[in-house]
GUROPA-918213 format. One record per residue: residue in three letters; x, y, z of N, C-alpha, C in turn. Coordinates in pm, whole numbers, plus 50000, padded with zeros to 5 digits. Layout:
REM residues N
alaXYZXYZXYZ/...
//
This chain:
REM residues 681
met209637213245114210347200645097209457187245120/thr209597178445043208667166445054209527153945063/asp210717155245119211557142945135210857132045221/glu210937119145183210167109345251210847106745385/thr212077111345400212757108745536212547120045636/ala211637129845598211457140945680210697138645820/ile209967127545815209167124445931210197119046038/asp210147123846157211217120146254210787107646330/phe211137096846280210907083646350212317079946393/glu212477077946528213807073246585213997058846537/asp215297055646505215637042146466216157033546577/glu217017038946652217607031246769217727039946882/pro216767042146977216917051347089217937045947191/glu218697054147248219767048547332219197041147458/asp218047044447494217477038047620217087023947600/leu217057018547463216587005047444217676995947457/glu218987000747477220106993447491220336982747387/gly220196986347260220566976847157219376968547113/glu218166968947177217016961247134216676964146990/asp216296954446917215846955646775214536963846778/val214436974746691213226981246677212916983446532/glu211646985346504211356986246365210797001746346/thr211037007246231210527021146218209577021746094/ala208627030046107207687031545997208307039945877/ser207817037445768208407043445641207197046545550/glu207487050645429206517054145326205497063645386/pro205677076745369204607085745422203367084545348/ser202257088645418200907088445365200847100445274/pro199857100945179199727111945092199447124445180/leu198867125345281198687136745358199887141445416/leu200687132745458202197136545508202987142445403/ala202907135545285203737139645170203417154345133/ala202147157545166201887172045117202157182845212/ile202737178945336203177188645420204567191545409/glu204947204145429206317209345411207067207645545/trp208107201145541208957197745661210287205045662/asp210747207845782212067213645798213047203245819/ser214427207845831215457196945838215377188945961/gly214667193446071214547186246190213377176746190/gly212487175746081211397167446079210167173746144/arg210127186446149208937193446201208267201246097/ala206947201246109206037208446006206377222246003/val206577227145880206787241845860205567250045876/asp204467243645822203117249145824202547247345963/gln202677257446049202307255946185200777256646205/thr200027258546089198577258046108198037243846121/leu198957234246089198567219546117199107216646262/val198287217146352198627215346496197497206946560/gly197867202946681196897195546770196377182346694/ala195057179946705194537168046659194777166146499/glu194857177846429195047174646280196527169946255/leu197417174746330198837170746311198807155446363/ile198257151546468198257139046524197647129846431/his196517133846355195847125646261196817123146136/ala197487132846109198437130745987199497119746022/phe200007120746143200917109446185200197097146192/gln199027096646249198477083246286198127074846153/arg197787080846048197467073345923198677064945878/gln199887068545918201087061845871201557050945962/leu200987051346096201577042646202201137027646179/pro201997018146218201677004646214200917000146339/asn200356988146332199526981946441200436973746538/ser201536979246560202676971746638202846979346775/pro203456972246870203726979646999204776989846977/gly204786999347068205857010547070205627021747160/val206277031447141206347043147230206257055847141/tyr205437065747185205277077847117205537088747209/arg206017100647143206247112847221205607124747160/met205067133147238204487146047183205257158047229/phe205467166847133206387179047159205497191247145/asp205817202247224205177214347206205827224047105/glu205507236347109206037246247018207447247547049/ala207977247347169209327249947203210217236747188/asn209557226647130210207213047117210547206747246/glu209807209847347209917202447472208907191747483/val209317179647537208487168247537207127171347633/leu206017169447570204807170947660204427157747720/tyr204607146347659204027134047703204727122547637/val205067112647710205637099247661204657089247697/gly204207080447590203257070047627203697058147547/lys203057046347591203287032947527201967028047474/ala202017019147378200757013947333201036999247276/lys200036991347291199976977547230199966979647074/ser199146989247029199016992046898199247007646875/leu200317012046809200477025946805199437032346724/lys199037026646622198047032346536196727034646601/lys196177025846680195097026246750195157036446870/arg196297035946941196387043947047196537059847018/val197337063346917197347076646866196077080246805/ala195307071946747194017075846692193067081446798/ser193257076146918192347080947017192547096047055/tyr193697101647011194027116147029193467125146913/thr192887118546815192627127346697191107132346720/arg190377127146814189087131846853189217140946973/met188657153046965188747162247067187617159147189/ala186587152647144185547150247246185937137847326/gly185417138647453185567126347548186797125847625/his187607136747615188887137547690188717145147810/thr189557143347906189687151748025190227166047991/asn190207175348076190697188248045192257188048019/arg192877177848106194367176748095194737171547955/ile194097160947913194407153847776194017163847668/ala193017171747672192587181447580193707192147564/arg194107196947670195237207147683196507201747606/met196767190447638197997183147582197847181147423/ile196727177947381196397176647235196627189747163/arg195917200147219196097213947163197427218847149/ala198297215347249199627220647257200597212447177/thr200187201247109201137192747036201417199246899/arg202737199546875203227205746748204067195846669/his204447183846729205277173746667205197161146745/met205427149746673205327136746743206607128346693/glu207027118946787208037109946732207687095446788/phe208117085346713207527071746743208707062146743/val208677051246831209617040846815208697026746831/thr208877018646735208167004946751209156996546817/thr208486986846896209246975746964208656962946939/arg209376952646964208936937846936207736934447023/thr207776938147152206756933747240206236945847318/glu205066944447394204546954447476205406956247600/thr205986945247643206926945847756208136955847730/glu208696954547601209866962947579209286978347572/ala208176979447530207616992647520207426998847659/leu207006991247753206816995547889208177000247954/leu209206991047925210546994447975211037008247912/leu210957009047773211347021047714210617033147757/glu209357031447773208507043447831209017048547965/ala209197038848052209827043048193211077049448177/asn212047044048085213287051148075213227064848018/leu212357067347920212117079247864211587090247954/ile210537085448034209967094248137210877098648239/lys211707089648282212807093648388213777103148331/arg214117101748206215157110748136214667124148102/leu213477124248033212897135847964212067142548070/arg211347137348162210507143048256209417151848195/pro208517145648112207627152548040206577158648126/arg205877169548075205097178148159203747171348202/phe203247163048107201917157048139201987143048181/asn203157137948211203247123848271203277123748419/val202997112948484203207111348625204697109748647/leu205307117748731206757117748740207067114448883/met207947104348897208527099849027209747109049059/arg209587117449147210607128049174211787123849260/asp211487114549364212507109849453213017098049393/asp214227098849346214937087049287216147082449357/lys216097084949487217367080949558217497065849576/ser218527060049556218797045549556218527040349694/phe218147028149707217917021349840219207014949887/pro219417014350015220637007550074220306992450087/tyr221436985150078221296970450101222446967550196/ile222286954850260223376947650329224156938750239/leu225476940350226226396932850149227336924050231/val227136911850213228176901250261229126897150155/ser230356903650165231456900650054231896885950050/asp231786881349923232216868649892233556866549833/asp234256877849816235516878349737236706879649835/his236496874549955237626875550051237566862050142/glu238706858650197238846848050277238026848650402/ala237806861350453236946863150574235966874150531/pro234806869450480233856879750429233406889150539/ala233096901550497232746911950590231336916150560/val230546922750642229196928250621229436942950612/phe228746949450511228866962650482227306967450447/lys227236982250462226086988950411226536991250264/his225636989650174226016991550025224856999849966/arg225157008749886224277017849799224807018149662/gly224057017449559224587019249414224657005749344/ala225487006549239225586995749151226236984049230/arg225816971049187226216959149253227546953649188/ser228576960949194229826957049116230696948149192/arg230516946949325231366938449406230656924349416/lys231456913749410231056901249424230616898349577/gly229376892549590228876890049731227356888549717/ser226836887349836225426884049859224726897949914/tyr223736901849839223006914649883221656911149938/phe221286918550039220096916650113219416929650126/gly218096930450080217356942950087216246942449991/pro215736955449956216246968750001215656971950134/phe216376980450198216026986050330215467001250285/ala214677006050375214077020050341214957030550376/ser215957028750461216887039550495218187035050544/gly219127043450537220477039950585220527036250739/gly219707043250806219687040850958219137026150980/ala218197022450907217717007350930218756997850904/val219617000250790220726991650758221796992650877/gly222047004050911223017004951025222666997851159/arg221426998551193220976991051311220996977151289/thr220646971551176220646957951147222146952351139/val222926960551077224396956151076225076955351218/ala224666964851304225146964851440224636951951509/ser223346948851491222856937051562223406924051500/leu223696923751362224376912851322225706910651375/gln226376921351404227746920151459227646913551598/arg226696917251678226526910951808226076897151794/ala225226892951683224746879651682225726870151619/phe226486874951513227276865851438228766869151437/leu229096880851500230446884851519231266885951381/leu230596891951288231216893351155231966906751160/arg233016906751076233886918551073233196928750982/thr233516941751012232926952150936234076961950891/cys235266958050904236406966450866236836963650712/thr237446973650658237886972950522238916962150500/asp239116958450379240026947150346241506952150377/ser241716964350356243116970050370243376970350521/val242366973450608242646973250752242816959550797/tyr241906949450743242156935350778243426930350757/glu244056933950643245436927950601246556933850677/thr246406946050739247466952250808247386950250963/arg246346942951009246226941351165247176931251203/thr247806934551323248816925751392248246921651524/arg247206927451569246526923151686245066926951688/pro244246919851758242836922451762242436937451784/cys241336941851719240966955851744239966956951864/leu239426968551887238526970951994237336963051978/leu236816961651856235556955351832235636939551877/tyr236776934251867236966920951928236896920052081/gln237486931952138237476932252290236116933452342/ile235206941252269233886942852316232826932652265/lys233396922452216232556910752155231606914952044/arg232196922451943231316925951830232126920851701/cys233176913651727233816907651611234546894651660/ser234766884751578235446872151618236776871851588/gly237396883251522238816884451517239396875151412/pro238876873551290239586865851193240856871551139/cys240986884051149242246890751093243446885551165/thr243386881351294244606876751367244416862451406/arg243496855851343243146841951356242736838951491/glu242036847851563241436845351690240266834351679/ile239866833351550238946823551512239446817051394/ser239336804051364239786798251245238886802351128/leu239456802351012238566807250887237566797050864/glu237636784150909236536774750890235316777750984/asp235676780651109234616784251200233966797951165/tyr234806808351111234186819851078233316818250951/ala233676809050862232856806950755231456800750797/gly231406794750898230176790350958229326800551022/leu229936812151076229256822451113228676829950997/val229456831450898228966838750776227756831350714/ser227846817750709226726810250659225416811850743/asp225616812150879224396814150960223916828750936/ala224666838750915224216852450889223436853650765/lys224036846050663223276847150533221886839250539/ala221876827850616220706820450629219626829050701/phe220076836850802219176844350877218586856250786/leu219406861650707218946873450621218076866850501/ser218256854950472217426848350363216236843450406/gly215826844950535214456841050580214506829150662/lys215556822350672215676810750759215956812650905/ser215316824050964215596828451096215306818451211/ala214206811651190213826801251283214706789151301/gln215196785351178216236774251174217596779651247/val217896791151212219236796551281219096798651431/lys218046803051473217766804451625217666790951686/arg217016780951623216926767551684218376761751693/thr219186762951594220466757451599221326764651704/ile221246776951722222026784351827221456779651974/ala220246778551979219666774052111220146760052141/glu220136751452048220596737752072222136737752113/ala222986747052042224406747952079224466752952226/met223506762652267223646768652392223256756952502/gln222256750052469221906739152554223006729652583/glu223706725152465224716715652469225856721452556/ala226306734352543227376739552623226906739852767/ser225696742752796225306742052937225366727652993/met225006718552915225106704352966226536699752996/asp227486706152910228856704352940229576712453042/leu228716720553107229126730253214230076739953154/asp229996742753027230826753852965229896766252961/phe229876772653084228886783853088229356796453012/glu230636797652996231096808152925230776808352776/arg230956796452725230586794352583228856795552566/ala228226790152667226796791752660226346805152660/ala227006814152742226656828652746226876835652613/val227956830952533228076836752402226936832652306/phe226326820452312225256817352241224026824952290/arg223936827452415222806833552475222666848652421/asp223886854252423223926868052364223586868752211/arg224026859252143223586858652001222106857251979/leu221496849252060220006847752049219336860852087/ser219926867552187219296880652233219376889252117/ala220596889652045220776899451937219786897951825/leu219606884551793218656881151689217216885851725/ala216806883151847215556887851893215416903051884/his216526909551909216526924151889216176929251757/ile216786921851662216606925251514215126924051483/gln214506912851520213156910651472212156918551565/gly212566921751677211726929851761211576944551745/his212566948551652212626964451629212196966351469/gln211536956751405211136957951271209766962551250/gly209086966851351207646971451337206796958851315/ile205826959851222204936947951186205816937851121/asn205746926151182206396914251125205356903351083/pro204846903750959203926894250916204326879550926/his203496870350968203776856150979203566849050850/gly202616853650757202226845650646202776851950517/val203606862850528204096870150411205576870650429/glu206326861250362207786861550386208466873150307/glu208046875350184208716885550090207646893850019/ala207576906050029206626914249959206956928449956/asp206536935349851206636950249842205116955149847/val204786962549946203376967049976203276982049936/phe202386985149850202066998349799200747003749851/ala200647017249876199517022649905199507037149852/ile198267041649817198127054849751197067062749824/his197257076449840196237085749894196417098549824/gln195107103349772195147116749711194257126349789/glu194827138849795194067148649867194727162549839/gly193967172049820194337186249804195157188249672/gly194897179949570195697181149453197107173849450/leu197297166749572198677160249581198447145849592/thr199427138349562199367123049582200517118149661/cys200277108949742201317102349821201327086949798/ile202307081149770202437066549751203407061549858/gln202927052249940203747046650045204147032750010/val205537029650039206027017049992206637011050123/phe206146998350158206786990150261207486978350210/phe208626975250268209476963850222209426953550336/phe208936940850294208996929750386209856918850321/arg210856915750404211746903950369212046895250481/thr212066883550456212306872350561211346874150677/asn210036877450645209056878750741209336890950837/gln210136899850796210326911550863210176924750798/asn209636934650855209566947650807210806955050802/trp211366957450672212596964150659212466978850623/gly211336984250662211206999650655210267003050545/asn209967016250538209027021550435209597035550381/arg209017039650282209377053750230208227059450154/ala207967071950176206917078850114207317086349993/tyr206547085449883206827093649763205777101649735/phe206037113349675205027123449641205257126949488/pro204757117449395204827119449248204117132249204/lys204667137649092204027147949021202917141948934/ala201707144248957200577138848883199447148948877/asp198747148248762197547156148750196397152248838/pro195797161848909194757158049015193737151648956/ser193467151448815192297145048758192477129748734/leu193837125248761194027111448736193447102848856/glu192997090848819192537081348923193787074748993/pro193527069949119194627063749186195177052249113/gly194387044749041194997033448966195917036448852/glu195537049548782196427054248679197707058748731/val197737066348850198917071648899199847060548949/leu199247051949017200057040649077200597031648965/gly199887029048850200357021248730201637027748676/ala201447040748653202527048148603203887048848690/phe203557049548823204647050748923205277037748929/leu204587026448934205277013048940206397010848835/ala206047013848700206947011948597208277019848617/gln208147032048679209417039748701210097035248815/phe209377031348925209927027349053210807014249038/tyr210377005748945211166992948932212166993548821/glu212177005048755213107006648641214637002648675/asp215057005648803216387001348843216426995248979/lys215316988649025215286981849147214796967549132/pro215266957949203214626944049201213316944249272/ala212446935549237211216934149293211026923249374/ala210206923749482209936911349566209166901049491/ser209046888949540208296878549465206776881349473/leu206436890149567204946894949577204926910249576/val204066914949491203826931049499202316932649531/leu202026938049648200626940849693200296954349662/leu199056955449597198566969349563197116971949625/pro196756983849642195426987649706194366986149588/val194636989049465193706990649356194316983449236/glu193436979449148193906973349010194566984248929/val195536980548858196296989948776196336984648632/glu196346994148536196446989248392197746983848365/asp197786973648283198946966848233199756958648356/ala198896954448452199496948148565200186934148517/ala199536928048419200106914848371201476917948300/ile201526927948213202716931248146203826935748245/leu203506943448344204546946248444204986935248527/ala204116925148557204556914148620205506905748533/glu205236904748407205986897348315207416904148316/leu207536917048297208726923648296209606921848416/leu208916923148536209736921148673210026906648682/ser209276897148629209706882548635210866880948551/thr210986886748433212076885748346213366890548413/arg213216902748470214486908748528214946901048655/ala214036895148733214376889048860214696874548826/glu214396869448705214686854948680213866846448775/arg212686850748811211846842048898210456849048889/arg209496841448929208076846648917207856857449021/val207296868248967206846879849046205376881449024/glu204626881649138203166881949138202706896249177/ile201826901749094201146914249143199676912549177/ala199386915149305198006910949353197396923149431/val196056922249435195226932249506194366924349616/pro194956922249731194306914549836192956920449880/lys192016911349904190776916649953190536914150094/arg191206904050161190976901450304192226895050355/gly192216892950484193266884950556194556893950583/glu195576888950626196896894550670197396903350550/lys197246899650429197866908250322197066920250299/arg195746919550324194846931850315195196940750438/asp195416935250545195836943150670197096951750637/leu198036945150563199336951750537199046963450442/val198196960750347197866972450256197116983050328/asp196256979550418195516990150494196426997250580/his197356991150642198356998650726199137007850639/ala199637003850526200397012250437199547024850387/thr198217022650373197327033050329197167043750437/ser197027038550564197077046350680198317055950670/asn199457049850663200687057250659200717067650557/ala200127063950435200137073550320199297085050345/arg198127082950420197237092950450197947103550539/glu198537097950640199327106650736200407114050685/ala201207107950594202257114850529201837125350450/leu200787123850369200197133950283199677145450368/gly199027143150488198597152750570199737160950617/arg200867155850661201977163450700202547171850586/arg202577165250460203137173350341202177185650317/leu200887183150326199987195650301200077205450399/ala200327201650527200527212650623201887219850604/glu202977212250577204177218950548204197227850415/thr203577222750319203447231250194202667244250215/ser201507242750287200797254550324201607264850402/ser202287259550498203087268750588204317274750506/gln204837266450413206007271550343205387282350237/ala204237279450182203697289650078203457303850149/arg202937302450273202717315550348204017322650374/leu205047315250410206347321650438206937327650315/leu206907320050204207417325150081206697338650041/ala205297337850050204557350950019204917361450119/gly205237358850244205667369550330207017374150303/leu207807364650245209267369850196209137379650077/lys208237376249992207977384949881207467399749919/asp206567399950018206217412350059207127420250140/thr207847412550238208857419950312209967426150241/phe210427419050126211577424350059211237430649921/ala209927431749900209377438549778209907431049649/leu209847417749656210177409449536209027411049422/glu209517408349307208577409449191207547397849202/arg207947386349240207007374449259207397366549374/val206647357749411206917347149522208047338649459/pro209127337549543210337330149499210027315049480/arg210437309149374210317294449360211667287649391/arg212797295949380214087289449415214867300749494/ile215327296449603216117305649688217467299349709/glu218577305649683219887301049702220567307849815/val221127302049914221937307450025223247303050015/phe224187313550036225677310350033226307313450163/asp227337304850187227997307950317229457301750293/asn230457306050374231847300150363232227295050487/ser233187286250496233747279650628235267277150612/his235987280150713237437278050716238017279950853/ile239187275550874239837279051001241107285050966/met241267298750993242387306650955242817304150809/gly241837303150717242117301650574242347286250529/thr242457277150636242767263250587241537255950559/ala241557245350475240407237550444239187246250402/ala239497256550330238387266450301237327261150204/val236057262450226235067257650140233977267450131/gly233227267350019232047275050013230807266149994/ala229667270050031228497261150024227237269249981/met226497261749902225267267449859224107257549893/ile223107262749964221897254549979220737260449906/val219687253149872218557255949795217317253149860/ala216357263149862214987261049918213917264849816/gly212767259049832211657262849742210337260149806/pro209267258449727207967256049785207717243449867/gln208707233249846208597221049914209717220350019/gly210327231350064211397231950168212697230850108/phe213647225850182214957224050137215047213950031/ala215687216949917215937208849798217417203749821/lys217547192649896219017188049932219747182449808/ser218957178649710219647173549582220307183849507/gln219947196949541220437209149469221577214449536/tyr221937210149653222947216749737224417214549651/arg225257224149676226587224249607227567228749705/lys228727221949698229897226749772230987231049689/phe231847241049728232857246449638234197245949719/asn235217239149670236507238249734237207251549688/ile237557260249778238307272349734239597269249660/lys239797272849547241027270049470241857281249450/gly241377293849458242147305549415243497306849488/gln244487308149414245917309449467246277323449519/asp245467333449456245677347449496244787352249619/ile244087342849675243227346449788244087344649918/thr244067356049993244787356550121244067346750216/pro244757338250293244007330150380243137339450488/gly241807334450499240907341250583240187352850508/asp240397354450372239767365950302238357361350274/asp237387364750345236047360850318235557366450193/phe235887379350160235417385750042236017378649918/gly237227374849921237697368349808237237354249783/met236887347649900236287334049884234767334349826/met234137345349884232717346649826232777349849681/arg233727358349637233847362649495234127350049407/glu234967340949456235367328149376234037319149364/val233297317549479232137309649481231057314849379/met230757328149399229807332949311230077333849166/thr231407335449131231937335649002231667321148940/arg232047312349009232067297448955230557293448950/arg229727297149046228337292649040227677298848920/phe227717312248908226947319148795227497317848660/ser228847315348657229437313548528229047300048466/arg229017290148551228547277348507227017278448462/leu226087284948555224777286248525224537291948389/ile225247302348352225217309848230225567299948120/lys226577293548146227097283348025225987272648012/glu225327267048114224327256848099223037261548062/glu222537272648109221247276548091221077289948006/gly222177296447981222087309747903221957321647995/ala222197332947959222187344748044220827350948027/thr219777345248025218437350448008217727352348153/gly218417347348263217787349848387216697339748426/pro216027342248547214927333848574213827332848468/ala213297321248443212327319348338210927325448386/pro210287330948300209017336948338207947325448362/glu206857328848414205767319748453205337313848318/arg205137300248323204737293048200203377297248153/pro203187300648033201867303947989201007292447967/pro199687293047957198867281647948199097275847815/ala198777260547796198997254247683198187259347571/asp197007264647598196097269947500195467283847551/pro195677294247460195227307747502193787307247550/glu192897298047482191517298147512191177288847639/ala192117281247680191917273247789192267280747922/pro191557277248034191987284348153193387281548198/glu194027292048259195377291448286195577280448397/glu196627271848381196997261748472197577267248593/ala197317260648711198087264548831199517261648818/ala200377270248865201827269348856202177257748932/asp202957250048876203457237848941204657242349041/glu204177243149167205127247749268206207237749302/thr206017224549251207027216749297208267216149195/glu208037222449073209227224748984210257233949048/met211547230249030212667238149082213267243848955/pro213117256548933213907262748821215417262448830/ala216107264448723217627264148729218097278648780/trp217457288448755217897302848812217217305848936/pro217857311949022217367315449151216567327649148/asp215427329149199214657340249214215297350649328/leu215917344649418216487352249539217837345849579/val218777353949602220107349749663220337356049790/leu220437348849900220817352250031222367349950058/val222967360450114224427359350125224697361550280/asp225247352650347225497354350497226627364150513/gly226297376450524227307386250535226757400550530/gly227657411250547227147424050554227367431050417/lys227657444850428227907452650304229017448350221/gly230067443750291231297440750211230997427950131/gln230397417650182230117405350107229117408149994/ile228087415850033227037418449923227527426349816/ser228497435949838229087444249748230007436249645/ala230757426749714231597417949619230597408749533/val229587404549582228647396549508227977403949389/arg227557415849414226987424149324227907427349210/lys229177430149246230207432849141230397420649057/ile230427408949109230507396949017229457395348924/leu228117397448980226967395748892226977407948785/asp227467418948825227577429748722228597427548608/asp229667420148656230737417048554230127406148459/leu229407398648509228787386948430227437391648349/gly227167404048380225987409648301224547404948347/ile224477399348465223227394948526222847402648654/ala223477413548675223087420548805221587423848818/asp220947427048691219557430148702218627418848694/lys219187406348684218317393848664218267386448801/val219197388948892219227381849018219107391349139/thr218167388749231217937396849345218827392149460/thr219667400149516220577395149610220297403749750/ile220277396849853220027402349985221117397350085/gly221777406150159222767402850253222057401350398/val222567390750468222027389450603223157390250701/ala223277402150761224377405250843223997401650998/lys224897397951074224667395051214224517408451283/gly223587407751376223137420151448224097424151556/val223577433051639224377437451748224677426451842/asp226017425951871226517414851969226197400951900/arg226037400351772225787388251694224647380451756/asp223607387151810222477379651863221517377251757/ala220917364551765219877361451671218627369051695/gly218067373551585216817382851604217067396751577/arg218477400551578218867414451559219577415451413/glu219247407251329219987406351197219597419351120/arg220567423651042220357434950964220407430450816/phe219407434350740219177430250592219697441950501/ile220507437550408221047447950318220387444250190/val219547453350135218717452350014219047464949929/gln219347462049796219767473149709218627483049693/gly218957496149714217997506549715217387509849836/arg217687503849950217087506750073218257507350183/glu217927514150291218917514250402218797501150470/pro219867496550533219827484350612218697484550707/phe218077473950735216957473850829216847460250894/ser216067459951004215857447851085214317444851090/leu213947432751112212607428651117212197426051270/pro210927426951297210477425851440211017412451495/pro211227412051618211867399751663211037388351651/arg209597388451653208727376951640208217375151497/asp208747382251408208177381151253208447367451206/pro207537360851155207707347251090208677347750985/val208757357750901209757358850787211147359250853/leu211347364950966212657366151023213127351751061/tyr212267345051126212507330351161212807321651039/phe212057324650923212307316550805213707320850751/val214107332850749215527335050697216487330750785/gln216237331550916217227325251013217527310250983/arg216357303650956216447289150931217187287150801/leu216997294250706217717292850574219247296050599/arg219467305950685220957310050705221667298050778/asp220867293150890221447283250983221637270850897/glu220847268050798221007254750716222247256150639/ala222417267950575223707271450492224857270550582/his224767275050704225927275350795226217260450834/arg225097252650861225367238050896226037230150783/phe225607232350659226067225250543227597229850511/ala227947243250539229217247550517230197241950619/ile229677241650744230577235550850230887221650830/gly229697214550793229907199450774230857196550654/thr230767204550550231617202850432233057205750476/his233257216550547234607220150598235147209650690/arg234337204350783235017194450873235297182450788/ala234537178550691234907166050618236207169050540/lys236417180250481237617182350413238757183750507/arg238547189450620239777190350714240057174850764/lys239107167250792239367154050837240087145850731/lys239787148550607240357141650499241857144350484/glu242077157950509243507162550500244297157850612/leu243607156150735244337151850857244867137550835/val244017128550763244307115050754244907112450625/lys245337122350553245987119750422247287113350433/asn247517102650360248707095150366249767101150263/pro251067103150309252057107850214252257100050094/leu251967086850098252087077949988251107082049879/asp249987086949915248957091049814249407100649713/glu250567108949757251067118949660251977114149561/ile252327101649567253337095849474252647089749350/gly253047093849243252517089149124252737073849102/gly251747066249056252007052549037251727043649164/ile251437049149274251187042749397249727040849411/gly249177028749383247797027049395247517018449527/pro246257013949544245907006949670246766994849696/ser247086987049596247876974349607249266978149655/arg249926985849583251336989649629251426996649761/lys250417005049780250367012949919250257001250017/arg249296991349996249136980950100250406973350120/ala251106970350011252276962250021253346969450103/leu253486982950073254536990050151254136991650296/leu253006995050330252616996450470252666982450545/his252356971950465252456958250537253936954650554/his254876959150471256256956650489256946965750591/phe256606978650589257366988250664256566992350802/gly255186990350795254406993850906253707008150899/thr254507018250858254037031750867254507039250737/ala253827050050693254337058650592255817064650627/lys255937067750746257177074650796258387064350782/ala258107051350801259167041850791259477040250634/val258467041650556258727040650417259597052550375/ser259377063350421260077076550393261537074750424/arg261877067550524263217066350574263967052850511/ala263247045850434263777033650382264797035450276/ala265877027650264266857028550161266347022150032/met267027023649924266667017349796266647002049806/asp267576996349873267666981749888266506976849956/asp266136983950055264936979350122263646980850061/leu263526991049981262286992449896262126982749802/leu263286977949740263316967249645262796953849689/lys262806951549825262446939549876260926937249890/val260206947749867258726948649883258136942049749/glu257276933149772256636925949662255916937249577/gly256116936649445255376945149352256066958249329/ile257246961549391257906974249375259156970849287/ser259156977049164260266975549077261326984849104/ala262456983949039263556993349053263137007749025/ala262347008248913261977022948877261007028348979/met260147019349027259147025649123259887028449256/ala260857019749297261637022149410262387034949403/arg262927038149288263687051149266262557063049284/thr261397060249225260427072049238260057073849380/ile259787062749466259427064849602260647071149676/tyr261907065749646263057072949715263227086449693/asp263187090249562263187103949517262197113949575/his261067108149597259827116449649260157121249796/phe260867113049875261167116050009262627121750031/his263497121049927264847125349941265167134649838/glu265687146549861266157155349762267437151549703/arg267457148049575268527142849505269607154649480/gln270937151749512271977160649491272397160149350/
//
């Protein structure tokens, strides 16, 4: 087939969010001579690697854009951006002068796709989006994508509250951050309560209060809900808190100190003590922030350290001349890449969904720093500077971050080495076919069958993979309360039925072959977490493991998944566990065997996760409001009913006439509420 539309140039990729893009057309004579399939891939597979790239390159324009390389299995190998697609792709047509990594990528290429953009900045943005979504094998990948917490001061209420916020900024208010951890936000919010007496309760609690709560009694809230403080005076406290979080801490402290002095001069020592406590709380916030630079009001400080084939990037956040914490990242990157290359690729992904500080400090120069600064400035609607300081306080901040990156990577290398030895020991002890890359551990938790939940934790070469944890609310109506076997059957059925549906019933993937048969085999990427488990541990004895194996057999995957039961030993003592392995008699391990400790740690983590999930479910059921069960009762009507009657029990006893007096309750809704609590004759 020689259809001119056979070349797969994307027209409007979804990640560009409606941006105008241009596509290449009119194939070159070389491309027209190639036979293409309906998916735009060359049927003649002899045209591969550099030859295939050359065939595409001759047709490309000299405009900015993004290109993707695919392997024989149609998996994305690499996503890159270019100021000129034609010139950039042309660099891959010559096999000489490339690193081993790039040469392997070129030899593995079987297809390419292109998107042109209006500017190089748009290409950078699209490249970051595609890398995060597609996770190509040869790109630098930012694995930890957990969002950062912020402090939110709500502006959509008569008495604004201060909250810890994570996720989309959908609520109207002032956001301050980011903070490196939820704990840092919690400590700061607690200190803000002491300093400014802002409320932290929800709006529904605020509206139903009839007397001050305990926080008012212990001087952690000014009590705007019951007008212990006027709304005007409370607005002044909110304004001071925002000013402090915005970097005007010296001005706020000076104002409070003057008010304290004035109260003392008036012999109002009780009021002066209140201001004294507020000053003490502000000093506590600043005194527990670690390094607090005097000449750097707002900055994101990055540092990078490479060792042992791994990379650590440390990020420090400085806002309002205060250190708001740091976080270590361990991106997946080829060891042959230079620090500047890894850091440049990391920054584009890091800021893809996060606001940047006005100053970004780096330890080394990175490619496309000017383009990245332009992109960040456009997003922030203010100037963002990217700099590599050579001396002074800013250089000291970068050096401090580098020291932390070096120490964090040292800890990771030690943990990885220890974990690798334990996984190898696990393989030898239980005669597994290979060292497990993914271990799943299952456990159940309930109280006499109530609030029953199942839990699955996952571990691999990097330790516990908490993003892979799953919880299962036991839904089976035919399960007798307290039937552990029945609960385990339901959990395993749901888990592996979904896995088969999503991944197919092929079982664990084999080790990835090298990109080129003639090239040396690449080291297995131990950081990759496959979808299928290599080993399943079940907290239980022969009964539980028999139930699990029957489920796997019914699903047709019994020979694809290795299952081991971990039964509690004599007198349920730790160290006397019995292991149930198919084809072997139950056995125990020596009390001081490191593999035994490792399995105990896995089981204990599954138990902890199951117990925590069970307690959360039980707590939710204990505080469940009867009004939640009525269709059509949302937060507003629920709040109106509780405000009018006081409690849900009073609502259940109310007559129709009384229900009709509640604002927002129509005759039809009143009848629905009344019928819910009264059996109609």
